[in-house]
PyMOL Python script that loads the backbone (N, CA, C, O; Angstrom):
from pymol import cmd

cmd.read_pdbstr("""\
ATOM      1  N   MET A   1      -3.491  -8.276  80.554  1.00  0.00           N
ATOM      2  CA  MET A   1      -4.221  -6.797  80.207  1.00  0.00           C
ATOM      3  C   MET A   1      -3.573  -6.427  78.821  1.00  0.00           C
ATOM      4  O   MET A   1      -2.395  -6.717  78.613  1.00  0.00           O
ATOM      5  N   CYS A   2      -4.202  -5.900  78.039  1.00  0.00           N
ATOM      6  CA  CYS A   2      -3.934  -5.550  76.498  1.00  0.00           C
ATOM      7  C   CYS A   2      -3.888  -3.813  76.726  1.00  0.00           C
ATOM      8  O   CYS A   2      -4.741  -3.181  77.350  1.00  0.00           O
ATOM      9  N   ARG A   3      -3.066  -3.419  76.274  1.00  0.00           N
ATOM     10  CA  ARG A   3      -3.194  -1.852  76.199  1.00  0.00           C
ATOM     11  C   ARG A   3      -2.841  -1.672  74.693  1.00  0.00           C
ATOM     12  O   ARG A   3      -2.086  -2.420  74.072  1.00  0.00           O
ATOM     13  N   ASN A   4      -3.693  -0.226  74.017  1.00  0.00           N
ATOM     14  CA  ASN A   4      -3.908   0.283  73.146  1.00  0.00           C
ATOM     15  C   ASN A   4      -2.331   1.232  73.548  1.00  0.00           C
ATOM     16  O   ASN A   4      -1.924   1.493  74.680  1.00  0.00           O
ATOM     17  N   PHE A   5      -1.599   1.648  72.057  1.00  0.00           N
ATOM     18  CA  PHE A   5      -0.795   2.305  72.665  1.00  0.00           C
ATOM     19  C   PHE A   5      -0.585   3.130  71.007  1.00  0.00           C
ATOM     20  O   PHE A   5      -0.733   2.511  69.953  1.00  0.00           O
ATOM     21  N   ASP A   6      -0.214   4.645  71.085  1.00  0.00           N
ATOM     22  CA  ASP A   6      -0.088   5.452  70.194  1.00  0.00           C
ATOM     23  C   ASP A   6       0.773   5.151  69.502  1.00  0.00           C
ATOM     24  O   ASP A   6       1.856   5.355  70.049  1.00  0.00           O
ATOM     25  N   ARG A   7       0.881   4.591  68.148  1.00  0.00           N
ATOM     26  CA  ARG A   7       2.050   4.472  67.370  1.00  0.00           C
ATOM     27  C   ARG A   7       2.560   5.862  66.236  1.00  0.00           C
ATOM     28  O   ARG A   7       3.210   5.736  65.199  1.00  0.00           O
ATOM     29  N   SER A   8       2.121   6.913  66.728  1.00  0.00           N
ATOM     30  CA  SER A   8       2.427   7.957  66.083  1.00  0.00           C
ATOM     31  C   SER A   8       4.083   8.619  66.283  1.00  0.00           C
ATOM     32  O   SER A   8       4.679   9.467  65.620  1.00  0.00           O
ATOM     33  N   ILE A   9       4.564   7.692  67.689  1.00  0.00           N
ATOM     34  CA  ILE A   9       5.846   7.856  67.888  1.00  0.00           C
ATOM     35  C   ILE A   9       6.871   7.701  67.006  1.00  0.00           C
ATOM     36  O   ILE A   9       7.848   8.450  67.028  1.00  0.00           O
ATOM     37  N   ASP A  10       6.749   6.814  66.240  1.00  0.00           N
ATOM     38  CA  ASP A  10       7.656   6.537  64.749  1.00  0.00           C
ATOM     39  C   ASP A  10       7.468   7.628  63.862  1.00  0.00           C
ATOM     40  O   ASP A  10       8.213   7.666  62.883  1.00  0.00           O
ATOM     41  N   ARG A  11       6.659   8.483  64.001  1.00  0.00           N
ATOM     42  CA  ARG A  11       6.754   9.406  63.160  1.00  0.00           C
ATOM     43  C   ARG A  11       7.597  10.884  63.252  1.00  0.00           C
ATOM     44  O   ARG A  11       7.232  11.817  63.967  1.00  0.00           O
ATOM     45  N   LEU A  12       8.349  10.895  62.706  1.00  0.00           N
ATOM     46  CA  LEU A  12       9.495  12.020  62.683  1.00  0.00           C
ATOM     47  C   LEU A  12       9.393  13.512  62.064  1.00  0.00           C
ATOM     48  O   LEU A  12       8.721  13.580  61.034  1.00  0.00           O
ATOM     49  N   PRO A  13       9.856  14.496  62.454  1.00  0.00           N
ATOM     50  CA  PRO A  13       9.613  15.564  61.811  1.00  0.00           C
ATOM     51  C   PRO A  13      10.493  15.493  60.795  1.00  0.00           C
ATOM     52  O   PRO A  13      11.361  14.624  60.876  1.00  0.00           O
ATOM     53  N   PRO A  14      10.469  16.395  59.603  1.00  0.00           N
ATOM     54  CA  PRO A  14      10.859  16.348  58.299  1.00  0.00           C
ATOM     55  C   PRO A  14      12.136  16.645  58.461  1.00  0.00           C
ATOM     56  O   PRO A  14      12.315  17.619  59.191  1.00  0.00           O
ATOM     57  N   ILE A  15      13.115  16.130  58.022  1.00  0.00           N
ATOM     58  CA  ILE A  15      14.676  16.368  58.015  1.00  0.00           C
ATOM     59  C   ILE A  15      14.909  17.565  57.310  1.00  0.00           C
ATOM     60  O   ILE A  15      16.004  18.090  57.509  1.00  0.00           O
ATOM     61  N   SER A  16      14.133  18.113  56.537  1.00  0.00           N
ATOM     62  CA  SER A  16      14.168  19.953  56.571  1.00  0.00           C
ATOM     63  C   SER A  16      14.144  20.458  57.681  1.00  0.00           C
ATOM     64  O   SER A  16      14.873  21.440  57.822  1.00  0.00           O
ATOM     65  N   GLU A  17      13.599  20.156  58.476  1.00  0.00           N
ATOM     66  CA  GLU A  17      13.614  20.860  59.794  1.00  0.00           C
ATOM     67  C   GLU A  17      14.845  20.807  61.149  1.00  0.00           C
ATOM     68  O   GLU A  17      15.246  19.707  61.529  1.00  0.00           O
ATOM     69  N   LEU A  18      15.090  21.418  61.455  1.00  0.00           N
ATOM     70  CA  LEU A  18      16.208  21.080  62.700  1.00  0.00           C
ATOM     71  C   LEU A  18      15.646  19.928  63.548  1.00  0.00           C
ATOM     72  O   LEU A  18      16.346  18.941  63.771  1.00  0.00           O
ATOM     73  N   ALA A  19      14.420  20.033  64.017  1.00  0.00           N
ATOM     74  CA  ALA A  19      14.064  18.870  64.648  1.00  0.00           C
ATOM     75  C   ALA A  19      13.963  17.413  64.250  1.00  0.00           C
ATOM     76  O   ALA A  19      13.832  16.355  64.865  1.00  0.00           O
ATOM     77  N   GLY A  20      14.108  17.874  62.606  1.00  0.00           N
ATOM     78  CA  GLY A  20      14.122  16.333  61.755  1.00  0.00           C
ATOM     79  C   GLY A  20      15.696  15.796  62.360  1.00  0.00           C
ATOM     80  O   GLY A  20      16.062  14.714  62.819  1.00  0.00           O
ATOM     81  N   VAL A  21      16.218  16.749  62.186  1.00  0.00           N
ATOM     82  CA  VAL A  21      17.729  16.440  61.867  1.00  0.00           C
ATOM     83  C   VAL A  21      18.047  15.692  63.718  1.00  0.00           C
ATOM     84  O   VAL A  21      18.413  14.554  64.014  1.00  0.00           O
ATOM     85  N   GLN A  22      17.845  16.428  64.289  1.00  0.00           N
ATOM     86  CA  GLN A  22      17.979  16.065  65.738  1.00  0.00           C
ATOM     87  C   GLN A  22      17.581  14.659  66.377  1.00  0.00           C
ATOM     88  O   GLN A  22      18.212  13.891  67.104  1.00  0.00           O
ATOM     89  N   ALA A  23      16.328  14.610  65.846  1.00  0.00           N
ATOM     90  CA  ALA A  23      15.801  13.392  66.086  1.00  0.00           C
ATOM     91  C   ALA A  23      16.405  11.918  65.007  1.00  0.00           C
ATOM     92  O   ALA A  23      16.410  10.721  65.293  1.00  0.00           O
ATOM     93  N   ARG A  24      16.689  12.352  64.221  1.00  0.00           N
ATOM     94  CA  ARG A  24      17.686  11.469  62.895  1.00  0.00           C
ATOM     95  C   ARG A  24      18.934  11.109  64.083  1.00  0.00           C
ATOM     96  O   ARG A  24      19.019  10.060  64.722  1.00  0.00           O
ATOM     97  N   LEU A  25      19.674  12.067  64.150  1.00  0.00           N
ATOM     98  CA  LEU A  25      20.936  11.888  65.244  1.00  0.00           C
ATOM     99  C   LEU A  25      20.746  11.363  66.305  1.00  0.00           C
ATOM    100  O   LEU A  25      21.770  10.761  66.628  1.00  0.00           O
ATOM    101  N   ARG A  26      19.867  11.252  67.133  1.00  0.00           N
ATOM    102  CA  ARG A  26      19.740  10.720  68.017  1.00  0.00           C
ATOM    103  C   ARG A  26      18.941   8.967  68.013  1.00  0.00           C
ATOM    104  O   ARG A  26      19.026   8.077  68.859  1.00  0.00           O
ATOM    105  N   ASN A  27      18.357   8.998  66.978  1.00  0.00           N
ATOM    106  CA  ASN A  27      17.723   7.614  66.565  1.00  0.00           C
ATOM    107  C   ASN A  27      18.968   6.811  66.263  1.00  0.00           C
ATOM    108  O   ASN A  27      19.035   5.657  66.686  1.00  0.00           O
ATOM    109  N   LEU A  28      19.798   7.251  65.676  1.00  0.00           N
ATOM    110  CA  LEU A  28      21.541   6.799  65.156  1.00  0.00           C
ATOM    111  C   LEU A  28      22.353   6.918  66.379  1.00  0.00           C
ATOM    112  O   LEU A  28      23.535   6.656  66.155  1.00  0.00           O
ATOM    113  N   GLY A  29      22.170   7.138  67.240  1.00  0.00           N
ATOM    114  CA  GLY A  29      22.972   7.032  68.359  1.00  0.00           C
ATOM    115  C   GLY A  29      24.028   7.935  68.890  1.00  0.00           C
ATOM    116  O   GLY A  29      24.831   7.775  69.808  1.00  0.00           O
ATOM    117  N   PHE A  30      23.750   9.244  67.812  1.00  0.00           N
ATOM    118  CA  PHE A  30      24.517  10.503  68.466  1.00  0.00           C
ATOM    119  C   PHE A  30      23.585  11.370  69.373  1.00  0.00           C
ATOM    120  O   PHE A  30      22.459  11.742  69.042  1.00  0.00           O
ATOM    121  N   HIS A  31      24.171  11.628  70.501  1.00  0.00           N
ATOM    122  CA  HIS A  31      23.331  12.296  71.691  1.00  0.00           C
ATOM    123  C   HIS A  31      22.875  13.830  70.838  1.00  0.00           C
ATOM    124  O   HIS A  31      23.671  14.184  69.968  1.00  0.00           O
ATOM    125  N   ALA A  32      21.828  14.584  71.035  1.00  0.00           N
ATOM    126  CA  ALA A  32      21.648  15.668  70.337  1.00  0.00           C
ATOM    127  C   ALA A  32      20.938  16.393  71.498  1.00  0.00           C
ATOM    128  O   ALA A  32      20.523  17.521  71.230  1.00  0.00           O
ATOM    129  N   GLY A  33      20.727  15.919  72.768  1.00  0.00           N
ATOM    130  CA  GLY A  33      19.720  16.703  73.693  1.00  0.00           C
ATOM    131  C   GLY A  33      18.383  16.528  73.477  1.00  0.00           C
ATOM    132  O   GLY A  33      17.930  15.473  73.035  1.00  0.00           O
ATOM    133  N   ARG A  34      17.722  17.470  73.751  1.00  0.00           N
ATOM    134  CA  ARG A  34      16.340  17.808  73.482  1.00  0.00           C
ATOM    135  C   ARG A  34      15.989  17.904  72.330  1.00  0.00           C
ATOM    136  O   ARG A  34      16.691  18.749  71.775  1.00  0.00           O
ATOM    137  N   ILE A  35      14.855  17.237  71.299  1.00  0.00           N
ATOM    138  CA  ILE A  35      14.456  17.747  70.067  1.00  0.00           C
ATOM    139  C   ILE A  35      13.539  19.091  69.980  1.00  0.00           C
ATOM    140  O   ILE A  35      12.310  19.085  69.922  1.00  0.00           O
ATOM    141  N   SER A  36      14.396  20.275  69.981  1.00  0.00           N
ATOM    142  CA  SER A  36      14.099  21.378  70.512  1.00  0.00           C
ATOM    143  C   SER A  36      13.850  22.134  69.017  1.00  0.00           C
ATOM    144  O   SER A  36      13.242  23.204  68.990  1.00  0.00           O
ATOM    145  N   GLY A  37      14.214  21.688  68.128  1.00  0.00           N
ATOM    146  CA  GLY A  37      14.236  22.483  66.752  1.00  0.00           C
ATOM    147  C   GLY A  37      15.390  23.753  66.912  1.00  0.00           C
ATOM    148  O   GLY A  37      15.658  24.425  65.916  1.00  0.00           O
ATOM    149  N   GLU A  38      15.961  23.995  68.052  1.00  0.00           N
ATOM    150  CA  GLU A  38      17.040  24.981  67.955  1.00  0.00           C
ATOM    151  C   GLU A  38      18.503  23.940  68.030  1.00  0.00           C
ATOM    152  O   GLU A  38      18.736  22.788  68.396  1.00  0.00           O
ATOM    153  N   LEU A  39      19.460  25.324  67.336  1.00  0.00           N
ATOM    154  CA  LEU A  39      20.600  24.741  66.842  1.00  0.00           C
ATOM    155  C   LEU A  39      21.642  25.054  68.240  1.00  0.00           C
ATOM    156  O   LEU A  39      22.521  25.912  68.158  1.00  0.00           O
ATOM    157  N   ASP A  40      21.409  24.205  69.588  1.00  0.00           N
ATOM    158  CA  ASP A  40      21.997  24.463  70.739  1.00  0.00           C
ATOM    159  C   ASP A  40      23.409  23.823  70.629  1.00  0.00           C
ATOM    160  O   ASP A  40      23.782  23.251  69.604  1.00  0.00           O
ATOM    161  N   ASP A  41      24.262  23.969  71.877  1.00  0.00           N
ATOM    162  CA  ASP A  41      25.542  23.419  71.933  1.00  0.00           C
ATOM    163  C   ASP A  41      25.270  21.583  71.851  1.00  0.00           C
ATOM    164  O   ASP A  41      26.283  21.123  71.324  1.00  0.00           O
ATOM    165  N   ASP A  42      24.725  20.956  72.034  1.00  0.00           N
ATOM    166  CA  ASP A  42      24.197  19.669  72.167  1.00  0.00           C
ATOM    167  C   ASP A  42      24.048  19.306  70.695  1.00  0.00           C
ATOM    168  O   ASP A  42      24.679  18.387  70.171  1.00  0.00           O
ATOM    169  N   THR A  43      23.270  20.000  70.132  1.00  0.00           N
ATOM    170  CA  THR A  43      22.868  19.738  68.789  1.00  0.00           C
ATOM    171  C   THR A  43      24.489  19.931  67.714  1.00  0.00           C
ATOM    172  O   THR A  43      24.787  19.365  66.662  1.00  0.00           O
ATOM    173  N   ARG A  44      25.039  20.667  68.301  1.00  0.00           N
ATOM    174  CA  ARG A  44      26.368  21.029  67.549  1.00  0.00           C
ATOM    175  C   ARG A  44      27.126  19.776  67.609  1.00  0.00           C
ATOM    176  O   ARG A  44      27.604  19.267  66.595  1.00  0.00           O
ATOM    177  N   ASP A  45      27.246  19.267  68.787  1.00  0.00           N
ATOM    178  CA  ASP A  45      28.147  18.483  69.150  1.00  0.00           C
ATOM    179  C   ASP A  45      27.821  16.976  68.497  1.00  0.00           C
ATOM    180  O   ASP A  45      28.668  16.272  67.946  1.00  0.00           O
ATOM    181  N   ALA A  46      26.453  16.643  68.674  1.00  0.00           N
ATOM    182  CA  ALA A  46      25.994  15.763  68.058  1.00  0.00           C
ATOM    183  C   ALA A  46      26.214  15.742  66.334  1.00  0.00           C
ATOM    184  O   ALA A  46      26.643  14.778  65.699  1.00  0.00           O
ATOM    185  N   ILE A  47      25.811  17.033  65.783  1.00  0.00           N
ATOM    186  CA  ILE A  47      26.478  16.994  64.274  1.00  0.00           C
ATOM    187  C   ILE A  47      27.776  16.738  64.018  1.00  0.00           C
ATOM    188  O   ILE A  47      28.067  15.904  63.160  1.00  0.00           O
ATOM    189  N   GLU A  48      28.769  17.434  64.742  1.00  0.00           N
ATOM    190  CA  GLU A  48      30.102  17.371  64.851  1.00  0.00           C
ATOM    191  C   GLU A  48      30.569  15.485  64.929  1.00  0.00           C
ATOM    192  O   GLU A  48      31.255  14.897  64.093  1.00  0.00           O
ATOM    193  N   GLN A  49      30.056  14.990  65.961  1.00  0.00           N
ATOM    194  CA  GLN A  49      30.281  13.572  66.120  1.00  0.00           C
ATOM    195  C   GLN A  49      29.578  12.842  64.794  1.00  0.00           C
ATOM    196  O   GLN A  49      29.774  11.626  64.786  1.00  0.00           O
ATOM    197  N   PHE A  50      28.927  13.264  63.860  1.00  0.00           N
ATOM    198  CA  PHE A  50      28.320  12.172  62.742  1.00  0.00           C
ATOM    199  C   PHE A  50      29.330  12.774  61.509  1.00  0.00           C
ATOM    200  O   PHE A  50      29.676  12.085  60.550  1.00  0.00           O
ATOM    201  N   GLN A  51      29.666  13.948  61.682  1.00  0.00           N
ATOM    202  CA  GLN A  51      30.540  14.336  60.835  1.00  0.00           C
ATOM    203  C   GLN A  51      31.475  13.774  60.846  1.00  0.00           C
ATOM    204  O   GLN A  51      31.832  13.077  59.896  1.00  0.00           O
ATOM    205  N   ARG A  52      32.019  13.890  61.726  1.00  0.00           N
ATOM    206  CA  ARG A  52      33.596  13.148  61.998  1.00  0.00           C
ATOM    207  C   ARG A  52      33.491  11.597  61.484  1.00  0.00           C
ATOM    208  O   ARG A  52      34.026  11.250  60.431  1.00  0.00           O
ATOM    209  N   LYS A  53      32.701  10.625  62.380  1.00  0.00           N
ATOM    210  CA  LYS A  53      32.308   9.512  62.085  1.00  0.00           C
ATOM    211  C   LYS A  53      32.131   9.334  60.444  1.00  0.00           C
ATOM    212  O   LYS A  53      32.612   8.312  59.953  1.00  0.00           O
ATOM    213  N   ARG A  54      31.572  10.128  59.717  1.00  0.00           N
ATOM    214  CA  ARG A  54      30.959   9.545  58.314  1.00  0.00           C
ATOM    215  C   ARG A  54      32.227  10.577  57.384  1.00  0.00           C
ATOM    216  O   ARG A  54      32.120  10.802  56.178  1.00  0.00           O
ATOM    217  N   SER A  55      33.175  11.006  58.100  1.00  0.00           N
ATOM    218  CA  SER A  55      34.239  11.994  57.130  1.00  0.00           C
ATOM    219  C   SER A  55      33.689  13.033  56.060  1.00  0.00           C
ATOM    220  O   SER A  55      33.910  13.166  54.856  1.00  0.00           O
ATOM    221  N   LEU A  56      32.900  13.704  56.950  1.00  0.00           N
ATOM    222  CA  LEU A  56      32.571  15.013  56.602  1.00  0.00           C
ATOM    223  C   LEU A  56      33.274  15.956  56.882  1.00  0.00           C
ATOM    224  O   LEU A  56      33.893  16.045  57.942  1.00  0.00           O
ATOM    225  N   PRO A  57      33.283  16.890  55.875  1.00  0.00           N
ATOM    226  CA  PRO A  57      33.666  18.734  56.589  1.00  0.00           C
ATOM    227  C   PRO A  57      33.110  18.893  58.003  1.00  0.00           C
ATOM    228  O   PRO A  57      31.899  18.853  58.222  1.00  0.00           O
ATOM    229  N   ILE A  58      33.959  19.061  58.886  1.00  0.00           N
ATOM    230  CA  ILE A  58      33.451  19.379  60.227  1.00  0.00           C
ATOM    231  C   ILE A  58      32.701  21.125  60.266  1.00  0.00           C
ATOM    232  O   ILE A  58      33.512  22.046  60.174  1.00  0.00           O
ATOM    233  N   THR A  59      31.488  21.417  60.375  1.00  0.00           N
ATOM    234  CA  THR A  59      31.445  22.642  60.144  1.00  0.00           C
ATOM    235  C   THR A  59      30.217  22.751  61.325  1.00  0.00           C
ATOM    236  O   THR A  59      29.699  23.839  61.578  1.00  0.00           O
ATOM    237  N   ARG A  60      29.813  21.485  62.021  1.00  0.00           N
ATOM    238  CA  ARG A  60      28.744  21.575  63.345  1.00  0.00           C
ATOM    239  C   ARG A  60      27.498  22.424  62.816  1.00  0.00           C
ATOM    240  O   ARG A  60      26.819  23.208  63.479  1.00  0.00           O
ATOM    241  N   GLU A  61      27.411  22.218  61.991  1.00  0.00           N
ATOM    242  CA  GLU A  61      25.766  22.760  61.200  1.00  0.00           C
ATOM    243  C   GLU A  61      25.452  21.955  60.286  1.00  0.00           C
ATOM    244  O   GLU A  61      26.227  21.353  59.542  1.00  0.00           O
ATOM    245  N   PRO A  62      23.867  21.899  60.313  1.00  0.00           N
ATOM    246  CA  PRO A  62      23.512  20.609  59.564  1.00  0.00           C
ATOM    247  C   PRO A  62      23.102  21.277  57.988  1.00  0.00           C
ATOM    248  O   PRO A  62      21.989  21.570  57.553  1.00  0.00           O
ATOM    249  N   ASP A  63      24.571  21.397  57.279  1.00  0.00           N
ATOM    250  CA  ASP A  63      24.676  21.705  55.935  1.00  0.00           C
ATOM    251  C   ASP A  63      24.197  20.655  55.109  1.00  0.00           C
ATOM    252  O   ASP A  63      23.679  19.592  55.451  1.00  0.00           O
ATOM    253  N   ASP A  64      24.462  21.137  53.872  1.00  0.00           N
ATOM    254  CA  ASP A  64      23.438  20.098  52.735  1.00  0.00           C
ATOM    255  C   ASP A  64      24.373  18.644  52.489  1.00  0.00           C
ATOM    256  O   ASP A  64      23.781  17.632  52.114  1.00  0.00           O
ATOM    257  N   ALA A  65      25.554  18.626  52.677  1.00  0.00           N
ATOM    258  CA  ALA A  65      26.223  17.426  52.673  1.00  0.00           C
ATOM    259  C   ALA A  65      25.978  16.532  53.859  1.00  0.00           C
ATOM    260  O   ALA A  65      26.015  15.302  53.834  1.00  0.00           O
ATOM    261  N   THR A  66      25.636  17.561  55.268  1.00  0.00           N
ATOM    262  CA  THR A  66      25.605  16.135  56.475  1.00  0.00           C
ATOM    263  C   THR A  66      23.858  15.911  56.266  1.00  0.00           C
ATOM    264  O   THR A  66      23.157  14.930  56.518  1.00  0.00           O
ATOM    265  N   VAL A  67      23.561  17.060  55.785  1.00  0.00           N
ATOM    266  CA  VAL A  67      21.817  16.510  55.872  1.00  0.00           C
ATOM    267  C   VAL A  67      21.692  15.432  54.824  1.00  0.00           C
ATOM    268  O   VAL A  67      20.980  14.477  55.135  1.00  0.00           O
ATOM    269  N   ALA A  68      22.226  15.422  53.711  1.00  0.00           N
ATOM    270  CA  ALA A  68      22.221  14.381  52.748  1.00  0.00           C
ATOM    271  C   ALA A  68      22.671  13.310  53.305  1.00  0.00           C
ATOM    272  O   ALA A  68      21.816  12.525  53.717  1.00  0.00           O
ATOM    273  N   LYS A  69      23.883  13.009  53.458  1.00  0.00           N
ATOM    274  CA  LYS A  69      24.179  11.686  54.452  1.00  0.00           C
ATOM    275  C   LYS A  69      23.480  11.374  55.646  1.00  0.00           C
ATOM    276  O   LYS A  69      23.383  10.178  55.923  1.00  0.00           O
ATOM    277  N   LEU A  70      22.937  12.275  56.464  1.00  0.00           N
ATOM    278  CA  LEU A  70      22.250  11.883  57.233  1.00  0.00           C
ATOM    279  C   LEU A  70      20.545  11.127  57.000  1.00  0.00           C
ATOM    280  O   LEU A  70      19.963  10.366  57.773  1.00  0.00           O
ATOM    281  N   ARG A  71      20.168  11.557  55.936  1.00  0.00           N
ATOM    282  CA  ARG A  71      18.985  11.253  55.047  1.00  0.00           C
ATOM    283  C   ARG A  71      19.577   9.868  54.406  1.00  0.00           C
ATOM    284  O   ARG A  71      18.812   8.920  54.582  1.00  0.00           O
ATOM    285  N   ALA A  72      20.484   9.630  53.875  1.00  0.00           N
ATOM    286  CA  ALA A  72      20.825   8.319  53.261  1.00  0.00           C
ATOM    287  C   ALA A  72      21.074   7.494  53.923  1.00  0.00           C
ATOM    288  O   ALA A  72      20.822   6.393  53.434  1.00  0.00           O
ATOM    289  N   GLU A  73      21.657   7.485  55.288  1.00  0.00           N
ATOM    290  CA  GLU A  73      21.995   6.699  56.195  1.00  0.00           C
ATOM    291  C   GLU A  73      20.656   6.378  57.092  1.00  0.00           C
ATOM    292  O   GLU A  73      20.371   5.249  57.492  1.00  0.00           O
ATOM    293  N   TYR A  74      19.933   7.486  57.323  1.00  0.00           N
ATOM    294  CA  TYR A  74      18.749   7.069  58.624  1.00  0.00           C
ATOM    295  C   TYR A  74      17.777   6.235  57.600  1.00  0.00           C
ATOM    296  O   TYR A  74      17.086   5.397  58.179  1.00  0.00           O
ATOM    297  N   GLU A  75      17.582   6.328  56.003  1.00  0.00           N
ATOM    298  CA  GLU A  75      16.750   5.514  55.466  1.00  0.00           C
ATOM    299  C   GLU A  75      17.132   4.202  55.228  1.00  0.00           C
ATOM    300  O   GLU A  75      16.286   3.309  55.257  1.00  0.00           O
ATOM    301  N   ALA A  76      18.163   4.001  55.023  1.00  0.00           N
ATOM    302  CA  ALA A  76      18.833   2.383  54.923  1.00  0.00           C
ATOM    303  C   ALA A  76      18.880   1.605  56.241  1.00  0.00           C
ATOM    304  O   ALA A  76      19.473   0.533  56.368  1.00  0.00           O
ATOM    305  N   THR A  77      18.196   2.240  57.224  1.00  0.00           N
ATOM    306  CA  THR A  77      18.083   1.642  58.452  1.00  0.00           C
ATOM    307  C   THR A  77      16.829   0.936  58.761  1.00  0.00           C
ATOM    308  O   THR A  77      16.684   0.384  59.852  1.00  0.00           O
TER     309      THR A  77
END
""", "prot")
cmd.dss("prot")
cmd.show_as("cartoon", "prot")
cmd.util.cbc("prot")
cmd.orient("prot")
């Protein structure tokens, strides 16, 4: 049996939106909880884990340095 699948699942929200940051963190193995677009504790924890592993300042915020590193790393995969 052949099934047609919706290939839109590989589209991510823009990284300029928090949901885009959450989706990229999740895809890179950093649990960010639900992709809600809200800066909740799960998202802050995932950002902190990413910042620690990438030797970035720990802000627990999607600051410019973190978003730039996330963008560069995600695009390289």
